[in-house]
Structures are given as C-alpha cells and as structure tokens.
C-alpha positions in Angstrom: -29.3 -20.4 7.5 -26.4 -18.0 7.9 -25.4 -16.7 11.4 -26.4 -13.1 12.0 -23.4 -10.7 12.0 -23.2 -8.6 15.2 -22.4 -4.9 14.9 -18.7 -4.3 15.8 -19.5 -2.4 19.0 -21.9 -5.0 20.2 -19.2 -7.6 19.6 -16.8 -5.5 21.6 -19.3 -5.3 24.4 -19.8 -9.1 24.6 -16.1 -10.0 24.2 -14.3 -7.3 26.1 -16.6 -5.0 28.1 -18.7 -7.7 29.9 -15.6 -9.7 31.2 -13.9 -6.4 32.2 -17.0 -5.2 34.1 -17.4 -8.5 35.9 -13.8 -8.3 37.0 -14.0 -4.5 37.9 -17.2 -4.7 40.0 -16.8 -8.3 41.1 -20.2 -9.4 39.8 -21.2 -13.0 40.5 -22.8 -13.7 37.1 -23.2 -12.1 33.6 -26.8 -11.0 34.2 -25.7 -8.4 36.8 -23.5 -6.6 34.2 -25.1 -3.3 33.1 -26.3 -3.1 29.5 -27.0 -0.3 27.1 -30.8 -0.5 26.6 -31.6 2.3 24.2 -30.4 5.6 22.9 -32.8 8.5 22.6 -32.1 11.4 20.2 -34.1 14.6 20.9 -34.3 17.9 19.2 -36.4 20.6 21.0 -37.5 23.3 18.6 -38.5 26.4 20.5 -38.5 28.3 17.2 -41.3 26.0 15.9 -43.8 28.2 17.8 -43.3 31.0 15.3 -42.4 28.9 12.3 -44.0 25.4 12.1 -42.0 24.5 9.0 -38.9 24.2 11.1 -40.2 20.8 12.4 -40.3 19.3 8.9 -36.6 20.1 8.4 -35.7 18.7 11.8 -37.6 15.5 11.0 -35.6 15.1 7.8 -32.3 15.7 9.5 -32.9 13.5 12.5 -34.1 10.7 10.2 -30.9 10.8 8.2 -28.8 10.9 11.5 -30.7 8.0 13.2 -31.6 5.9 10.2 -35.3 5.7 11.2 -38.3 8.0 11.2 -38.5 10.3 14.2 -41.7 11.1 16.2 -42.9 14.7 16.4 -43.4 15.8 20.1 -46.2 18.1 21.1 -46.7 20.5 23.9 -48.4 19.0 26.9 -49.8 22.3 28.2 -50.2 25.9 27.1 -47.7 28.5 28.3 -48.8 32.0 27.4 -45.4 33.6 28.1 -43.9 31.5 25.3 -47.0 31.8 23.0 -47.3 28.0 23.3 -50.6 26.2 22.9 -51.3 22.7 24.0 -50.8 20.2 21.2 -48.4 22.4 19.2 -45.5 20.6 17.5 -42.4 21.6 19.4 -39.8 18.9 18.8 -38.7 15.6 17.3 -37.3 12.5 18.9 -36.3 9.0 18.0 -35.5 5.9 20.1 -32.9 3.5 18.9 -32.7 -0.1 20.0 -30.7 -3.2 19.1 -28.6 -3.0 15.9 -29.4 0.6 15.0 -28.5 1.6 18.6 -25.1 -0.1 18.3 -24.4 1.3 14.9 -25.4 4.9 16.0 -23.1 4.6 19.1 -20.2 3.5 16.9 -20.8 6.4 14.4 -21.1 8.9 17.3 -17.8 7.8 19.1 -15.7 7.2 16.0 -17.0 9.9 13.5 -19.1 12.6 15.0 -17.5 13.4 18.4 -14.0 13.8 16.9 -15.5 16.3 14.4 -16.7 18.6 17.3 -14.7 21.9 17.3 -12.1 22.1 20.1 -13.0 18.6 21.3 -11.2 17.5 24.5 -13.6 14.7 25.6 -17.1 14.7 27.1 -18.0 15.6 30.7 -18.2 12.6 33.0 -20.6 14.5 35.2 -23.8 14.4 33.1 -25.2 11.2 34.7 -28.7 11.3 36.2 -27.9 9.2 39.4 -29.3 6.0 37.9 -26.5 5.3 35.4 -28.1 7.1 32.4 -26.1 9.7 30.5 -27.2 12.7 28.4 -24.9 14.4 26.0 -25.8 17.7 24.3 -24.4 18.6 20.9 -24.6 22.2 19.7 -24.8 21.5 16.0 -26.0 18.6 13.8 -23.1 19.1 11.3 -20.8 16.8 13.2 -22.7 13.8 11.7 -21.4 12.9 8.2 -25.0 12.2 7.0 -25.9 15.9 7.2 -25.0 17.9 4.1 -23.9 21.4 5.0 -25.4 23.2 1.9 -28.9 21.6 2.4 -29.4 22.8 6.0 -31.3 26.1 6.7 -30.2 26.5 10.4 -28.0 25.0 13.1 -29.9 22.9 15.5 -28.8 21.3 18.8 -29.4 17.7 19.7 -29.6 15.8 22.9 -28.4 12.2 23.0 -29.5 10.1 26.0 -27.9 6.7 26.8 -30.3 4.6 28.8 -28.5 1.7 30.7 -29.5 -0.9 33.2 -26.7 0.3 35.5 -27.9 1.1 39.0 -25.2 3.7 39.8 -23.4 6.5 38.0 -20.1 4.7 38.5 -21.4 1.5 36.7 -22.9 3.6 33.9 -19.7 5.6 33.4 -17.5 2.4 33.4 -19.9 0.7 30.9 -19.8 3.7 28.5 -16.1 4.1 28.9 -15.6 0.5 27.9 -17.8 1.1 24.8 -15.5 3.9 23.6 -17.1 7.1 25.0 -14.2 9.6 25.3 -14.7 11.0 28.8 -12.5 13.8 30.0 -10.3 12.8 33.0 
C-alpha cells in the first residue's frame, strides 16, 4: 500500500513550524505545540431576508471555494426591526478539517490574499484571546475558483482559524510560521 502524500503546508508544519515553535516557546514535548484544528468559512447574508434566492447563489460559491458542501444557517430568533423570523435562512457556512483545511490555507495564503486590492498584510490584532484568528474578506473574487461573469453580487466572507493555542501570541506565531502575511 502506497504511503499517503501530505499536503505541502501540513508537511511544512511538521518539518519546520513544530521545531521552530518548540524552540521559540521552550515547550518540553511536541504535544504542547499549538495546532490548526479547523478553518470555518462563513457568509452572513442579510439580504436573504428580502430575497431568499441569494442563499442558493452563496451556497454554490462557497462550495466552489471550500471544495465541500456548505450548511445553510438559520435565524435563532425573530427580530422585527430587521423583518427577520425565527428559522429563516440567513447565511451559509462550512467547516474544513484535515487535508481540505491544509489545502484551503495554502490557496488562501499563496493565491487569494495576494489578489486583494492594495494588500499590505493582514491585521495581527484580530485574535479572540484564546489563539483563534478571524479574517474578513470584502469580496469573494479573490479566490481563483470564482468566475467573475457568473456572479450576481459581491459577497463578503469570514474565515476563522481555530487553533489549540492557549494565548494570542502562540496563535499568531503558529499562523505566521504557516505563511500568514501579518502586517508588522
């Protein structure tokens, strides 16, 4: 049986990031080293209240970006001010793990982020206090999978990197060693 080929970024994590993090934070063993657990992609669709067909287009786009079928999220409670009823479809999300997570991270850092207009790096301040990082993209066109002529509207996208890091510093160092282009 042939040995399974690791995604390039996962290989980089095992061979370069883990030893570097052990040295930087003086960990006693490899199991203390923070890991990337999952990446969650989320599109909140406020315009879906007036036009439910927007959700179907968002599902198609997120599926092509992530490489797997997204889940439609529904409103948990009614909010009269926004004309929102409980159970209405208001967004789409997908959780990436294992190989798909590593492949998406590589595409994001190597292809998508450099295509952002006036890109000078991402903010190092968007950590949640527990080592997780959320990145907001204003348009989905930065991903090469999206065909510009087949899209009806520009949609934003949140990308959350969930790590096992216990502090923001550990999470930032982990993502930096995985190729995230933080501003200095």
